[in-house]
Backbone as CSV, one residue per row, in Angstrom:
resi,resn,N_x,N_y,N_z,CA_x,CA_y,CA_z,C_x,C_y,C_z
1,MET,185.454,87.865,149.925,186.508,88.017,148.935,187.271,86.711,148.815
2,TYR,187.462,86.261,147.578,188.188,85.019,147.339,189.675,85.327,147.319
3,VAL,190.463,84.608,148.124,191.871,84.945,148.294,192.819,83.879,147.752
4,ASN,192.306,82.745,147.278,193.170,81.797,146.589,193.519,82.332,145.199
5,ARG,194.466,81.685,144.526,194.970,82.225,143.268,193.888,82.274,142.194
6,ASN,193.108,81.207,142.060,192.072,81.155,141.029,190.841,80.444,141.556
7,TYR,189.675,80.894,141.085,188.480,80.073,141.235,188.677,78.808,140.401
8,SER,188.250,77.687,140.940,188.280,76.476,140.127,187.155,76.531,139.092
9,LEU,187.313,75.761,138.020,186.270,75.713,137.002,184.962,75.203,137.594
10,LEU,185.061,74.239,138.511,183.859,73.686,139.135,183.133,74.745,139.958
11,MET,183.875,75.544,140.724,183.255,76.595,141.522,182.594,77.638,140.619
12,THR,183.279,78.000,139.539,182.715,78.978,138.606,181.430,78.449,137.988
13,PHE,181.466,77.188,137.572,180.282,76.601,136.945,179.145,76.443,137.961
14,LYS,179.496,76.047,139.180,178.477,75.860,140.210,177.754,77.162,140.510
15,TRP,178.471,78.274,140.435,177.913,79.588,140.726,177.002,80.082,139.602
16,SER,177.252,79.589,138.368,176.537,80.141,137.209,175.876,79.061,136.349
17,LYS,175.652,77.885,136.907,175.227,76.735,136.114,173.822,76.884,135.539
18,LYS,172.949,77.664,136.182,171.570,77.752,135.704,171.496,78.279,134.283
19,SER,172.323,79.274,133.953,172.289,79.836,132.598,172.719,78.793,131.568
20,PHE,173.656,77.917,131.928,174.063,76.869,131.000,172.935,75.857,130.804
21,TYR,172.323,75.436,131.894,171.223,74.470,131.794,170.065,75.044,130.976
22,TYR,169.683,76.280,131.262,168.591,76.895,130.517,168.953,77.068,129.047
23,GLY,170.229,77.386,128.775,170.669,77.526,127.388,170.585,76.223,126.624
24,VAL,170.985,75.133,127.279,170.913,73.817,126.635,169.459,73.423,126.384
25,ILE,168.596,73.640,127.355,167.173,73.287,127.200,166.544,74.100,126.077
26,TYR,166.819,75.394,126.065,166.235,76.266,125.044,166.738,75.908,123.653
27,SER,168.053,75.716,123.510,168.605,75.376,122.192,168.152,73.990,121.743
28,SER,167.929,73.072,122.698,167.400,71.756,122.347,165.997,71.877,121.761
29,PHE,165.180,72.720,122.377,163.830,72.932,121.879,163.856,73.504,120.458
30,VAL,164.716,74.503,120.235,164.805,75.126,118.910,165.291,74.117,117.876
31,THR,166.324,73.360,118.230,166.912,72.414,117.280,165.953,71.278,116.954
32,ILE,165.294,70.721,117.969,164.350,69.625,117.736,163.171,70.108,116.890
33,THR,162.681,71.303,117.200,161.584,71.865,116.402,162.002,72.049,114.953
34,TYR,163.212,72.527,114.755,163.746,72.718,113.397,163.825,71.383,112.658
35,LYS,164.295,70.360,113.357,164.477,69.048,112.731,163.139,68.391,112.408
36,LEU,162.176,68.483,113.311,160.903,67.788,113.132,159.991,68.487,112.131
37,THR,160.015,69.808,112.123,159.097,70.544,111.257,159.667,70.807,109.873
38,GLY,161.002,70.840,109.787,161.627,71.134,108.500,161.494,72.582,108.077
39,LEU,161.038,73.436,108.958,160.893,74.848,108.638,162.261,75.529,108.649
40,GLY,162.518,76.334,107.650,163.819,76.988,107.550,163.864,78.293,108.314
41,PHE,163.832,78.214,109.623,163.813,79.448,110.404,165.182,79.788,110.996
42,SER,166.268,79.303,110.396,167.592,79.720,110.844,167.857,81.157,110.406
43,LEU,168.815,81.791,111.066,169.177,83.172,110.773,170.645,83.256,110.389
44,PRO,171.004,84.126,109.451,172.426,84.273,109.105,173.236,84.753,110.307
45,TRP,174.412,84.177,110.481,175.213,84.469,111.659,175.824,85.867,111.630
46,GLU,176.072,86.430,110.472,176.797,87.703,110.371,176.109,88.832,111.151
47,PRO,174.793,89.096,110.934,174.167,90.164,111.729,174.102,89.842,113.221
48,LEU,173.979,88.544,113.546,173.968,88.172,114.962,175.307,88.456,115.613
49,SER,176.394,88.256,114.866,177.717,88.530,115.428,177.895,90.012,115.732
50,VAL,177.296,90.875,114.899,177.360,92.312,115.170,176.639,92.641,116.479
51,ILE,175.454,92.021,116.657,174.731,92.220,117.921,175.562,91.708,119.090
52,GLY,176.207,90.554,118.909,177.027,89.986,119.975,178.186,90.891,120.360
53,ILE,178.806,91.531,119.376,179.899,92.462,119.673,179.385,93.644,120.492
54,ALA,178.215,94.171,120.093,177.630,95.296,120.830,177.315,94.904,122.274
55,VAL,176.742,93.710,122.459,176.417,93.241,123.809,177.690,93.063,124.629
56,ALA,178.735,92.498,124.015,179.991,92.291,124.728,180.601,93.618,125.174
57,PHE,180.558,94.631,124.306,181.079,95.943,124.676,180.282,96.525,125.841
58,TYR,178.968,96.381,125.779,178.130,96.940,126.840,178.382,96.217,128.161
59,LEU,178.521,94.897,128.120,178.832,94.145,129.335,180.193,94.561,129.890
60,GLY,181.146,94.839,128.990,182.446,95.304,129.443,182.352,96.641,130.167
61,PHE,181.533,97.543,129.633,181.314,98.834,130.291,180.705,98.628,131.681
62,LYS,179.686,97.770,131.757,179.039,97.529,133.049,180.010,96.914,134.047
63,ASN,180.808,95.948,133.595,181.744,95.299,134.498,182.826,96.265,134.973
64,ASN,183.284,97.146,134.086,184.267,98.144,134.498,183.687,99.081,135.554
65,SER,182.439,99.492,135.346,181.793,100.369,136.318,181.618,99.665,137.663
66,SER,181.249,98.396,137.619,181.080,97.629,138.853,182.409,97.458,139.576
67,TYR,183.461,97.177,138.802,184.781,97.022,139.414,185.247,98.319,140.058
68,ASP,184.970,99.455,139.413,185.353,100.743,139.986,184.701,100.960,141.347
69,ARG,183.435,100.564,141.479,182.743,100.710,142.763,183.398,99.831,143.827
70,THR,183.731,98.595,143.457,184.358,97.689,144.420,185.739,98.184,144.823
71,TRP,186.532,98.645,143.862,187.874,99.093,144.176,187.844,100.374,145.006
72,GLU,186.900,101.269,144.719,186.780,102.473,145.544,186.410,102.105,146.976
73,ALA,185.510,101.127,147.128,185.127,100.687,148.469,186.335,100.133,149.224
74,ARG,187.181,99.392,148.517,188.377,98.839,149.182,189.342,99.956,149.582
75,LYS,189.478,100.991,148.754,190.357,102.104,149.104,189.817,102.866,150.314
76,ILE,188.503,102.985,150.390,187.905,103.664,151.544,188.243,102.925,152.828
77,TRP,188.110,101.594,152.802,188.409,100.833,154.015,189.901,100.761,154.297
78,GLY,190.712,100.890,153.256,192.137,101.037,153.507,192.438,102.330,154.240
79,ALA,191.732,103.411,153.866,191.892,104.689,154.564,191.404,104.587,156.002
80,ILE,190.317,103.833,156.229,189.817,103.648,157.594,190.858,102.946,158.454
81,VAL,191.542,101.956,157.892,192.607,101.263,158.627,193.699,102.251,159.017
82,ASN,194.159,103.050,158.050,195.245,103.991,158.320,194.837,105.056,159.333
83,ASP,193.642,105.618,159.157,193.187,106.673,160.061,192.915,106.128,161.460
84,SER,192.505,104.862,161.554,192.289,104.258,162.872,193.610,104.122,163.622
85,ARG,194.643,103.692,162.938,195.955,103.596,163.579,196.467,104.971,163.987
86,THR,196.242,105.965,163.122,196.672,107.329,163.448,195.938,107.845,164.672
87,PHE,194.628,107.605,164.719,193.835,108.072,165.853,194.308,107.421,167.151
88,ALA,194.506,106.108,167.125,194.923,105.411,168.345,196.308,105.871,168.791
89,THR,197.224,106.043,167.855,198.563,106.507,168.206,198.518,107.907,168.805
90,ALA,197.649,108.765,168.238,197.516,110.120,168.766,196.989,110.093,170.202
91,ILE,195.993,109.279,170.456,195.428,109.189,171.803,196.478,108.689,172.794
92,LEU,197.286,107.745,172.379,198.243,107.126,173.293,199.481,107.975,173.539
93,THR,199.794,108.878,172.617,201.079,109.586,172.713,200.984,111.101,172.854
94,LEU,199.840,111.705,172.513,199.788,113.159,172.447,199.174,113.828,173.667
95,LEU,198.625,113.057,174.600,198.058,113.677,175.789,199.166,114.225,176.678
96,ASP,199.005,115.462,177.134,199.992,116.092,178.021,199.675,115.707,179.462
97,GLU,200.355,114.688,179.938,200.105,114.186,181.281,200.943,114.995,182.268
98,LYS,200.340,116.035,182.831,201.071,116.977,183.681,200.992,116.638,185.165
99,SER,200.329,115.565,185.482,200.218,115.186,186.886,200.482,113.700,187.017
100,SER,200.426,113.239,188.235,200.641,111.819,188.485,199.398,110.991,188.197
101,GLU,198.320,111.656,187.816,197.064,110.962,187.525,197.250,110.011,186.353
102,SER,196.677,108.830,186.440,196.761,107.860,185.348,195.660,108.129,184.331
103,PHE,196.043,108.141,183.070,195.080,108.374,182.003,194.815,107.102,181.184
104,ASP,195.252,105.967,181.696,195.102,104.725,180.935,193.636,104.411,180.658
105,ASP,192.776,104.607,181.648,191.357,104.313,181.449,190.732,105.257,180.425
106,LEU,191.140,106.524,180.455,190.615,107.490,179.498,191.042,107.134,178.078
107,LYS,192.304,106.774,177.910,192.799,106.384,176.590,192.064,105.139,176.086
108,LYS,191.883,104.200,176.986,191.186,102.966,176.600,189.743,103.258,176.203
109,GLU,189.077,104.151,176.936,187.691,104.492,176.618,187.577,105.093,175.219
110,LEU,188.502,106.002,174.866,188.460,106.647,173.554,188.736,105.645,172.429
111,ILE,189.703,104.767,172.633,190.029,103.795,171.594,188.926,102.753,171.470
112,TYR,188.358,102.352,172.599,187.251,101.404,172.538,186.047,102.021,171.820
113,ARG,185.796,103.301,172.065,184.678,103.941,171.379,184.943,103.983,169.866
114,HIS,186.201,104.148,169.492,186.528,104.129,168.061,186.259,102.744,167.466
115,LEU,186.578,101.695,168.204,186.281,100.347,167.718,184.772,100.132,167.593
116,ALA,184.023,100.725,168.512,182.558,100.643,168.410,182.078,101.347,167.143
117,TRP,182.722,102.449,166.775,182.356,103.152,165.539,182.576,102.247,164.324
118,ILE,183.702,101.573,164.275,183.998,100.717,163.124,182.992,99.574,163.028
119,ILE,182.679,98.960,164.154,181.735,97.840,164.147,180.344,98.315,163.735
120,SER,179.900,99.444,164.275,178.568,99.945,163.912,178.522,100.352,162.443
121,LEU,179.630,100.869,161.906,179.675,101.213,160.486,179.580,99.951,159.631
122,ARG,180.257,98.912,160.054,180.182,97.643,159.317,178.745,97.126,159.261
123,TYR,178.056,97.170,160.380,176.663,96.721,160.397,175.780,97.612,159.533
124,ALA,176.015,98.915,159.584,175.208,99.833,158.775,175.382,99.557,157.292
125,LEU,176.614,99.241,156.883,176.880,98.981,155.471,176.353,97.624,155.028
126,ARG,176.096,96.727,155.956,175.597,95.405,155.600,174.071,95.325,155.608
127,LYS,173.393,96.408,155.950,171.929,96.386,155.867,171.516,96.276,154.405
128,ARG,170.578,95.398,154.127,170.218,95.115,152.739,169.360,96.230,152.147
129,LYS,169.691,96.590,150.913,168.915,97.550,150.135,168.053,96.804,149.117
130,THR,167.043,97.489,148.595,166.104,96.834,147.687,166.764,96.381,146.392
131,TRP,167.838,97.034,145.981,168.489,96.671,144.716,169.569,95.606,144.906
132,GLU,169.834,95.216,146.143,170.865,94.217,146.385,170.281,92.808,146.296
133,HIS,171.155,91.819,146.304,170.726,90.428,146.169,170.190,89.892,147.482
134,ALA,169.224,89.003,147.366,168.705,88.333,148.557,169.833,87.556,149.209
135,PHE,169.813,87.524,150.535,170.951,86.952,151.254,170.468,86.092,152.408
136,GLY,171.114,84.974,152.621,170.763,84.076,153.709,171.658,82.859,153.674
137,PRO,171.508,81.922,154.610,172.382,80.753,154.675,172.410,79.943,153.390
138,LYS,171.270,79.827,152.698,171.224,79.002,151.499,172.025,79.602,150.355
139,ASN,172.284,80.930,150.413,173.051,81.580,149.372,174.551,81.370,149.544
140,LEU,174.979,81.004,150.768,176.402,80.882,151.038,176.851,79.441,150.805
141,VAL,176.962,79.092,149.541,177.310,77.719,149.184,178.727,77.391,149.624
142,PHE,179.645,78.360,149.482,181.047,78.100,149.730,181.494,78.488,151.143
143,VAL,180.742,79.319,151.842,181.148,79.816,153.150,180.009,79.620,154.148
144,PRO,179.741,78.395,154.574,178.541,78.118,155.365,178.511,78.774,156.735
145,THR,179.661,79.068,157.348,179.641,79.632,158.699,179.615,81.142,158.707
146,PHE,179.772,81.777,157.550,179.875,83.235,157.548,178.553,83.902,157.899
147,PHE,177.442,83.230,157.638,176.151,83.831,157.970,176.063,84.145,159.455
148,GLN,176.691,83.309,160.285,176.670,83.564,161.726,177.468,84.816,162.062
149,ILE,178.568,85.053,161.312,179.358,86.262,161.530,178.506,87.489,161.254
150,LEU,177.722,87.438,160.181,176.879,88.582,159.838,175.747,88.770,160.836
151,GLN,175.257,87.683,161.411,174.053,87.739,162.226,174.326,87.984,163.702
152,ASP,175.601,87.925,164.134,175.895,88.252,165.524,175.348,89.644,165.811
153,GLY,174.624,89.799,166.888,173.907,91.041,167.148,174.824,92.238,167.326
154,LEU,174.382,93.373,166.822,175.137,94.613,166.979,175.302,94.957,168.450
155,ASP,174.239,94.822,169.232,174.316,95.156,170.653,175.391,94.331,171.353
156,LYS,175.440,93.063,171.033,176.405,92.170,171.673,177.830,92.612,171.401
157,GLU,178.106,92.998,170.162,179.466,93.416,169.828,179.798,94.774,170.416
158,LEU,178.834,95.697,170.382,179.118,97.038,170.889,179.296,97.051,172.404
159,LEU,178.635,96.143,173.111,178.763,96.115,174.567,180.157,95.699,175.018
160,GLU,180.953,95.163,174.102,182.343,94.870,174.441,183.163,96.154,174.549
161,TYR,182.671,97.244,173.941,183.453,98.477,173.889,182.716,99.693,174.441
162,LEU,181.440,99.573,174.739,180.652,100.680,175.268,179.900,100.231,176.513
163,ASN,179.583,101.163,177.387,178.724,100.818,178.511,177.260,100.837,178.062
164,GLU,176.393,100.253,178.862,175.000,100.090,178.470,174.288,101.424,178.290
165,GLU,174.607,102.390,179.160,173.942,103.698,179.065,174.283,104.397,177.756
166,GLU,175.546,104.356,177.367,175.960,105.001,176.119,175.354,104.290,174.917
167,LEU,175.348,102.954,174.953,174.745,102.207,173.850,173.258,102.508,173.732
168,LYS,172.563,102.613,174.866,171.133,102.924,174.852,170.882,104.265,174.166
169,TYR,171.760,105.231,174.413,171.626,106.542,173.759,171.790,106.405,172.249
170,TYR,172.791,105.663,171.810,173.041,105.518,170.374,171.883,104.801,169.678
171,LYS,171.241,103.884,170.389,170.159,103.106,169.779,168.934,103.965,169.469
172,THR,168.882,105.149,170.039,167.766,106.050,169.729,168.016,106.840,168.448
173,LYS,169.194,106.700,167.845,169.577,107.463,166.662,169.506,106.587,165.415
174,SER,169.245,107.227,164.293,169.138,106.483,163.035,170.493,106.165,162.427
175,ASN,171.513,106.962,162.758,172.857,106.737,162.214,173.828,106.636,163.384
176,ILE,173.997,105.438,163.897,174.822,105.237,165.086,176.270,105.649,164.853
177,PRO,176.913,105.277,163.745,178.321,105.669,163.569,178.544,107.179,163.640
178,SER,177.642,107.958,163.054,177.805,109.418,163.083,177.770,109.957,164.507
179,HIS,176.898,109.415,165.328,176.779,109.922,166.699,177.933,109.438,167.576
180,ILE,178.513,108.295,167.242,179.717,107.874,167.974,180.865,108.838,167.691
181,LEU,181.021,109.243,166.442,182.067,110.217,166.118,181.785,111.562,166.775
182,LYS,180.533,111.936,166.832,180.173,113.188,167.519,180.587,113.120,168.980
183,ARG,180.328,112.003,169.631,180.734,111.844,171.036,182.257,111.895,171.162
184,GLN,182.967,111.315,170.213,184.424,111.384,170.251,184.897,112.829,170.189
185,ALA,184.283,113.618,169.295,184.669,115.025,169.180,184.399,115.771,170.484
186,GLU,183.280,115.453,171.133,182.962,116.095,172.414,183.985,115.723,173.486
187,GLU,184.387,114.455,173.511,185.364,114.014,174.505,186.719,114.654,174.262
188,ILE,187.088,114.830,172.992,188.355,115.495,172.671,188.301,116.952,173.118
189,GLY,187.141,117.586,172.954,186.979,118.952,173.461,187.168,119.025,174.967
190,LYS,186.683,118.025,175.690,186.866,117.989,177.146,188.337,117.844,177.514
191,LEU,189.083,117.078,176.723,190.515,116.953,176.973,191.206,118.299,176.838
192,LYS,190.778,119.066,175.840,191.359,120.410,175.647,191.031,121.310,176.835
193,SER,189.794,121.276,177.300,189.400,122.137,178.419,190.118,121.749,179.713
194,ARG,190.539,120.496,179.828,191.281,120.040,181.004,192.774,120.305,180.885
195,GLY,193.178,120.850,179.755,194.591,121.151,179.560,195.425,119.958,179.157
196,LEU,194.773,118.892,178.699,195.501,117.693,178.290,195.897,117.711,176.826
197,LEU,195.383,118.691,176.089,195.739,118.857,174.680,196.074,120.320,174.429
198,THR,197.148,120.558,173.682,197.450,121.914,173.251,196.489,122.305,172.138
199,ASP,196.470,123.597,171.795,195.593,124.059,170.723,195.887,123.333,169.417
200,TYR,197.173,123.193,169.100,197.544,122.530,167.845,197.090,121.079,167.835
201,LYS,197.343,120.357,168.929,196.950,118.952,168.999,195.427,118.804,168.964
202,HIS,194.735,119.767,169.578,193.272,119.727,169.563,192.739,119.850,168.136
203,VAL,193.273,120.783,167.368,192.861,120.961,165.978,193.197,119.724,165.164
204,TRP,194.389,119.177,165.396,194.820,118.017,164.621,193.934,116.803,164.908
205,MET,193.550,116.624,166.173,192.668,115.509,166.523,191.310,115.663,165.849
206,HIS,190.817,116.888,165.766,189.545,117.107,165.077,189.683,116.845,163.576
207,GLN,190.842,117.082,163.026,191.076,116.759,161.615,191.008,115.253,161.385
208,ILE,191.487,114.487,162.343,191.379,113.028,162.228,189.908,112.607,162.263
209,ILE,189.135,113.199,163.188,187.706,112.904,163.237,187.046,113.261,161.908
210,SER,187.457,114.397,161.335,186.906,114.818,160.041,187.219,113.787,158.961
211,LYS,188.426,113.224,158.970,188.774,112.189,157.994,187.895,110.953,158.170
212,LEU,187.617,110.601,159.426,186.758,109.442,159.676,185.341,109.704,159.163
213,TYR,184.850,110.922,159.354,183.549,111.282,158.783,183.578,111.187,157.257
214,ASP,184.690,111.638,156.649,184.817,111.540,155.193,184.772,110.089,154.736
215,ASN,185.501,109.220,155.444,185.514,107.802,155.082,184.121,107.195,155.191
216,GLN,183.435,107.520,156.279,182.071,107.005,156.458,181.156,107.498,155.352
217,GLY,181.249,108.785,155.021,180.388,109.342,153.987,180.639,108.728,152.625
218,MET,181.892,108.473,152.287,182.203,107.860,150.991,181.677,106.427,150.930
219,ALA,181.801,105.689,152.044,181.266,104.326,152.064,179.745,104.345,151.955
220,GLU,179.093,105.288,152.642,177.640,105.390,152.567,177.181,105.804,151.174
221,ARG,177.983,106.589,150.473,177.625,106.974,149.106,177.535,105.741,148.212
222,ILE,178.493,104.836,148.321,178.451,103.607,147.519,177.290,102.726,147.955
223,LYS,177.082,102.631,149.261,176.027,101.765,149.774,174.638,102.256,149.379
224,ASN,174.415,103.563,149.466,173.070,104.113,149.316,172.732,104.558,147.904
225,PHE,173.709,104.557,147.010,173.442,104.932,145.617,173.887,103.790,144.713
226,PRO,172.951,103.046,144.129,173.321,101.881,143.325,173.903,102.287,141.979
227,LEU,174.508,101.322,141.308,174.818,101.526,139.901,173.505,101.871,139.205
228,PRO,173.427,102.986,138.453,172.142,103.383,137.864,171.441,102.211,137.190
229,ARG,170.186,102.023,137.551,169.474,100.803,137.157,169.243,100.722,135.663
230,GLN,169.254,101.856,134.951,169.078,101.769,133.506,170.254,101.046,132.860
231,TYR,171.469,101.272,133.382,172.629,100.580,132.837,172.593,99.093,133.176
232,ALA,172.266,98.784,134.424,172.215,97.388,134.836,171.108,96.637,134.105
233,SER,169.940,97.274,133.945,168.798,96.597,133.324,169.013,96.382,131.832
234,VAL,169.515,97.405,131.134,169.721,97.271,129.690,170.718,96.159,129.394
235,ALA,171.770,96.041,130.201,172.747,94.968,129.991,172.078,93.598,130.093
236,LEU,171.198,93.441,131.063,170.521,92.154,131.251,169.612,91.836,130.072
237,TRP,168.770,92.815,129.643,167.819,92.532,128.572,168.519,92.363,127.220
238,MET,169.604,93.077,126.991,170.378,92.875,125.763,170.963,91.469,125.716
239,THR,171.409,90.985,126.863,171.970,89.629,126.924,170.890,88.591,126.643
240,TYR,169.715,88.778,127.241,168.611,87.861,126.963,168.257,87.859,125.467
241,PHE,168.153,89.021,124.874,167.760,89.130,123.476,168.778,88.452,122.567
242,PHE,170.044,88.727,122.793,171.082,88.131,121.954,171.128,86.607,122.127
243,CYS,171.077,86.163,123.387,171.168,84.719,123.630,169.963,83.973,123.064
244,ALA,168.812,84.631,122.978,167.640,83.986,122.382,167.835,83.725,120.895
245,LEU,168.694,84.502,120.244,168.920,84.345,118.803,170.065,83.387,118.476
246,ILE,170.871,83.040,119.462,172.075,82.236,119.194,171.760,80.904,118.517
247,PRO,170.814,80.089,118.999,170.563,78.798,118.329,170.180,78.955,116.857
248,PHE,169.435,79.994,116.513,169.036,80.200,115.120,170.243,80.525,114.252
249,GLY,171.191,81.292,114.795,172.395,81.587,114.035,173.298,80.382,113.880
250,LEU,173.421,79.558,114.912,174.268,78.370,114.819,173.658,77.320,113.896
251,LEU,172.355,77.239,113.864,171.726,76.329,112.905,172.126,76.692,111.481
252,ASP,172.186,77.968,111.176,172.593,78.420,109.846,174.012,77.979,109.514
253,ILE,174.874,77.888,110.544,176.267,77.469,110.322,176.372,75.963,110.192
254,PHE,175.798,75.228,111.145,176.008,73.793,111.198,175.261,73.032,110.100
255,ILE,174.166,73.578,109.585,173.386,72.858,108.577,174.046,72.899,107.206
256,THR,175.031,73.762,107.011,175.652,73.913,105.690,176.648,72.808,105.376
257,SER,177.038,72.026,106.356,178.044,70.986,106.114,177.609,69.699,106.793
258,SER,177.810,68.602,106.077,177.482,67.305,106.663,178.432,66.965,107.812
259,GLU,179.604,67.594,107.803,180.564,67.339,108.869,180.190,68.099,110.145
260,LEU,179.509,69.229,109.978,179.054,70.005,111.127,177.606,69.613,111.416
261,TRP,177.460,68.606,112.197,176.158,67.997,112.437,175.218,68.998,113.102
262,ILE,173.964,68.980,112.728,172.985,69.946,113.223,172.857,69.926,114.741
263,TRP,173.066,68.742,115.330,172.886,68.651,116.778,174.025,69.320,117.550
264,MET,175.101,69.730,116.878,176.151,70.490,117.553,175.658,71.873,117.973
265,THR,174.514,72.274,117.409,173.912,73.553,117.814,173.634,73.581,119.314
266,ILE,173.230,72.449,119.865,172.811,72.425,121.272,173.967,72.723,122.230
267,PRO,175.084,71.962,122.193,176.150,72.258,123.166,176.804,73.612,122.943
268,PHE,176.995,74.003,121.672,177.644,75.286,121.420,176.739,76.450,121.828
269,SER,175.453,76.318,121.619,174.528,77.363,122.077,174.562,77.483,123.592
270,GLY,174.511,76.334,124.273,174.574,76.355,125.733,175.851,77.003,126.242
271,LEU,176.983,76.700,125.566,178.266,77.263,125.986,178.313,78.779,125.788
272,ILE,177.871,79.255,124.625,177.898,80.700,124.346,176.948,81.443,125.283
273,ILE,175.750,80.893,125.484,174.792,81.523,126.391,175.366,81.591,127.804
274,TRP,176.017,80.518,128.235,176.626,80.490,129.573,177.699,81.567,129.707
275,ILE,178.542,81.735,128.693,179.622,82.719,128.753,179.064,84.136,128.871
276,PHE,178.061,84.458,128.072,177.517,85.812,128.121,176.817,86.086,129.447
277,PHE,176.046,85.119,129.944,175.383,85.343,131.219,176.378,85.329,132.380
278,LEU,177.480,84.589,132.246,178.523,84.630,133.267,179.133,86.027,133.340
279,MET,179.419,86.633,132.183,179.929,88.002,132.157,178.947,88.969,132.818
280,GLU,177.667,88.820,132.493,176.663,89.703,133.070,176.562,89.498,134.580
281,ARG,176.657,88.261,135.020,176.512,87.947,136.444,177.694,88.476,137.255
282,ILE,178.890,88.421,136.684,180.068,88.948,137.380,179.890,90.438,137.651
283,GLY,179.455,91.186,136.632,179.207,92.607,136.843,178.096,92.848,137.837
284,ASP,177.049,92.034,137.765,175.893,92.205,138.642,176.284,92.010,140.102
285,TYR,177.147,91.033,140.385,177.528,90.740,141.758,178.718,91.563,142.234
286,SER,179.203,92.474,141.389,180.280,93.372,141.805,179.773,94.792,142.050
287,GLU,178.502,95.042,141.776,177.958,96.395,141.892,177.913,96.884,143.336
288,ASN,177.625,95.972,144.258,177.343,96.364,145.646,178.376,95.719,146.570
289,PRO,179.484,96.398,146.825,180.605,95.755,147.524,180.417,95.571,149.023
290,PHE,179.263,95.972,149.564,179.045,95.844,151.007,177.867,94.938,151.355
291,GLU,177.319,94.187,150.394,176.112,93.419,150.690,176.407,92.083,151.367
292,GLY,177.674,91.680,151.439,178.024,90.468,152.180,178.044,89.215,151.351
293,ASN,178.353,89.321,150.061,178.466,88.140,149.219,179.928,87.795,148.955
294,TYR,180.132,86.776,148.119,181.451,86.175,147.986,182.545,87.136,147.533
295,ASN,182.231,88.046,146.627,183.264,88.880,146.023,183.269,90.304,146.568
296,ASP,182.657,90.512,147.726,182.585,91.843,148.307,183.875,92.203,149.041
297,VAL,183.994,93.477,149.411,185.109,93.917,150.244,184.977,93.235,151.611
298,PRO,186.040,92.604,152.103,185.936,91.820,153.352,185.963,92.701,154.591
299,ILE,184.892,93.478,154.796,184.907,94.462,155.874,184.847,93.811,157.259
300,SER,184.323,92.598,157.359,184.358,91.914,158.656,185.798,91.595,159.043
301,SER,186.574,91.088,158.100,187.967,90.758,158.380,188.804,92.016,158.606
302,ILE,188.514,93.080,157.840,189.241,94.339,158.035,188.943,94.912,159.411
303,THR,187.662,94.877,159.805,187.285,95.361,161.131,187.998,94.587,162.224
304,ARG,188.042,93.284,162.088,188.724,92.468,163.090,190.217,92.794,163.131
305,GLY,190.814,93.049,161.970,192.221,93.425,161.944,192.488,94.730,162.679
306,ILE,191.576,95.709,162.528,191.719,96.977,163.254,191.575,96.745,164.756
307,GLU,190.609,95.904,165.138,190.450,95.572,166.551,191.748,95.027,167.132
308,ILE,192.356,94.105,166.424,193.591,93.485,166.911,194.701,94.523,167.030
309,ASP,194.883,95.353,165.999,195.943,96.360,166.015,195.793,97.317,167.196
310,LEU,194.600,97.856,167.361,194.409,98.887,168.378,194.456,98.316,169.790
311,ARG,193.944,97.115,169.961,193.985,96.530,171.301,195.395,96.085,171.670
312,GLU,196.186,95.701,170.673,197.590,95.415,170.951,198.340,96.688,171.341
313,MET,197.973,97.823,170.731,198.578,99.097,171.140,198.282,99.404,172.607
314,LEU,197.107,98.973,173.065,196.708,99.188,174.458,197.304,98.146,175.398
315,ASN,198.014,97.158,174.854,198.476,96.013,175.647,197.296,95.340,176.334
316,ASP,196.211,95.193,175.590,194.959,94.657,176.110,195.055,93.148,176.267
317,GLN,194.084,92.595,176.962,193.996,91.150,177.174,192.840,90.571,176.353
318,ASN,192.870,89.257,176.133,191.797,88.538,175.430,191.496,89.151,174.065
319,ILE,192.561,89.410,173.320,192.411,89.978,171.982,191.852,88.911,171.047
320,PRO,190.833,89.222,170.249,190.237,88.201,169.372,191.187,87.786,168.257
321,GLU,190.936,86.607,167.727,191.721,86.094,166.618,191.181,86.624,165.297
322,PRO,192.022,86.688,164.262,191.504,87.078,162.937,190.466,86.077,162.448
323,PHE,189.546,86.551,161.621,188.584,85.637,161.024,189.331,84.666,160.115
324,PRO,188.981,83.393,160.165,189.688,82.412,159.332,189.285,82.490,157.873
325,ILE,190.163,82.032,157.021,189.836,81.858,155.603,189.126,80.514,155.448
326,GLU,187.930,80.538,154.920,187.136,79.309,154.788,186.862,79.020,153.326
327,ASN,187.321,77.878,152.874,187.163,77.476,151.477,187.712,78.538,150.513
328,GLY,188.742,79.240,150.959,189.360,80.255,150.106,188.738,81.630,150.211
329,PHE,187.732,81.814,151.072,187.028,83.082,151.183,187.346,83.794,152.486
330,LEU,187.525,85.108,152.384,187.707,85.981,153.535,186.576,86.986,153.508
331,MET,185.786,87.070,154.577,184.569,87.871,154.549,184.634,89.048,155.522
């Protein structure tokens, strides 16, 4: 997620420059062919403008749909932050300590297991799907060190909060976050049987677990169900079709006046083609808010923030630092 006030024009162009270059090359070919052959194959601009309006409306629909997915994903992770704080506060304050026995280790175990759930959920949401964009170090032009954040092994991170035997059990399951929550529910049941939770507190704690399951399910719904491909595909092909006609329409405009030189078709065609493909690309890269690209929900930073909050509640030692903002990006 970009957190500075504005993308610079250079960054925007660098991200989308191929469409401009291809537009200039294509319009140059059309214009030179028109000039050398003398064939009158220009097209009236009026019908092309109608097509352009239709394409713009469709791109607007796609971009709105993509933005809705991203904003819903951010609200889900906002709920995860709130529910994580509620869960940790409940563990630290609601246990009925009726003896001199210390429960600090038990509280720490439950909160650490919750942190393991968040980390495993983050990794699950970052697994690449077939409809998502290819990802690797070469794709991270603006954030070169973030690939290492994504590639740090799940086992390594989970071993900070789980013992090896418990982690080995989770690794046999296809959905690790779900089974971590299941274990939490079982441990809360044991607290009730030991008399450390009243009936009301026991029910309330299970309601918190239920909310965490809801949050996980909503995030998985966005991750596992793409923006319907017919909408995404039609937007792309409509843009290609319209942009292919742009040089022919501009030739019809510029050739009518000696002041509007025919060669102005080339830069203006490149500019219009770039704008339309930029609109399409923005929607395309906003569809999947968990794939780990520049404009996604910064779930790594959110996860680290939850780690810091909960470990500070425990008065823990060696608390990690927040992920830094690099070149204006928070991932």
